[in-house]
C-alpha positions in Angstrom: 111.1 97.6 75.6 107.5 99.4 75.5 107.0 102.0 77.9 103.4 102.0 79.3 101.9 105.6 78.8 98.7 107.2 80.5 96.8 110.0 79.1 97.6 113.5 81.3 95.9 113.2 84.4 94.7 109.8 84.0 94.9 107.5 87.2 96.9 104.3 87.0 96.7 101.3 89.3 99.4 101.3 91.9 100.7 98.5 93.9 101.8 99.8 97.5 103.9 98.1 99.9 103.5 98.0 103.9 106.1 98.2 105.7 107.1 100.9 102.8 110.6 99.8 102.2 112.2 98.4 98.8 113.6 95.7 98.7 110.0 94.2 100.0 111.5 91.2 102.0 109.5 88.3 103.7 110.8 88.8 107.1 109.2 92.2 107.3 105.7 90.6 107.0 104.8 92.3 103.9 101.1 93.3 103.2 100.3 94.6 99.4 97.6 96.9 98.7 96.1 97.5 95.1 94.9 100.9 94.3 93.2 102.2 91.5 89.7 103.1 89.8 86.8 100.4 89.5 84.8 98.8 92.1 86.6 97.7 95.4 87.2 93.9 95.4 87.4 93.6 91.5 91.2 93.3 91.7 93.0 90.8 90.0 96.3 89.4 91.3 99.2 88.0 89.5 102.2 86.1 90.7 105.1 85.7 88.4 102.9 86.6 85.6 100.2 84.0 86.5 96.9 84.6 88.1 97.2 84.7 91.8 94.7 83.0 94.3 93.9 86.3 95.8 91.3 87.3 93.6 89.0 90.0 94.4 90.8 91.1 97.4 92.5 94.6 97.4 95.0 93.6 99.9 96.6 90.6 101.6 99.7 89.8 103.6 102.2 87.8 101.5 103.9 84.6 102.5 105.5 83.5 98.9 108.2 85.3 97.1 107.9 86.5 93.8 107.0 89.1 91.4 103.4 90.8 92.2 101.3 92.9 89.8 97.7 93.8 90.2 95.0 94.9 88.1 92.0 97.0 88.4 89.0 97.1 86.0 89.4 100.9 85.1 93.1 101.9 85.6 95.0 98.6 84.3 97.8 96.8 85.3 100.2 98.0 88.3 104.0 98.0 88.0 105.5 94.9 89.3 106.9 94.4 92.8 109.5 91.7 93.5 109.2 90.2 97.1 112.5 88.3 98.1 112.9 85.9 100.8 116.2 86.2 101.6 117.2 84.3 104.6 118.2 86.6 107.7 121.9 85.6 108.5 124.1 88.3 109.8 127.3 86.9 108.8 126.4 87.2 105.0 123.8 89.1 104.4 123.0 93.0 104.6 119.9 94.6 102.7 119.8 98.3 101.9 116.3 99.4 102.3 115.4 102.7 100.6 111.4 104.4 100.7 108.9 102.8 98.6 108.0 106.0 97.1 109.2 108.2 94.1 112.3 109.6 95.2 113.2 113.1 93.7 116.8 114.9 93.6 117.2 117.2 96.7 114.6 114.7 98.6 116.0 113.9 102.6 116.0 110.2 102.4 116.3 107.8 105.4 118.0 104.3 104.5 117.6 101.2 106.5 120.5 98.8 106.4 119.1 95.5 107.7 121.0 92.2 108.9 
């Protein structure tokens, strides 16, 4: 595949998730925020590769599962974020979540086990 490259020092569009855990699951009441260069409110959202109804908003609560990306005019397309709708069933499901930030070797990390 192709790897997107940015000029040194160039800012890219980032898709932030709140609460800041991955995988993102709907029962956490997930909110997505698109950060990047360009006019605030000029965000284009995509869900599963198609234009999403939240056009123009920089952030919104997620109510449907899917792969989300956002685009800002001057910094481009974000990396995708998958939001899952795993049904909460203590007998069958455990979800191990990690912080939704870049982790480097040697970092102290808190993991979250949800059931």
